[in-house]
Steps between C-alpha positions, in 0.01 A plus 500: 500500500545327170287595199460256216307575184471323168448737199487450133716706279290687236590527127699821577713317757347666803398364834275650769629539850207446739367792704589339839871468391510852356343633825746304716808635312352852447518455116291759309441585140812666354737334754813336354555131552840327479495165320791260537539152350741220514500148358213388725325798650339838417491745787281827508550764771419859538793705385641734747546869408857581390672810372490514116864610500687295759251229617512623863189409693543742791399864526292509189298788356224421247475714185250433222486126571882455538713494816816692559723473812597816683870456406424494129249786539774712655739406206227612255445829690873567482504485126 
């Protein structure tokens, strides 16, 4: 399914993502979105969780809003 919305940018530079799109992509308040741009296009997608130390996206543990992979967690424990 393709969603198309037209939104005006407010004075602070913000746009609103419609409820149906947020629901479809499971985007909630506080989620991080990745914004990419090239010469012709802006892309917005939900950022995937990654380890704050090595950027791994597998075997993550959440701690105070951050993600740490099990390998880095073991390294921290060894210190």
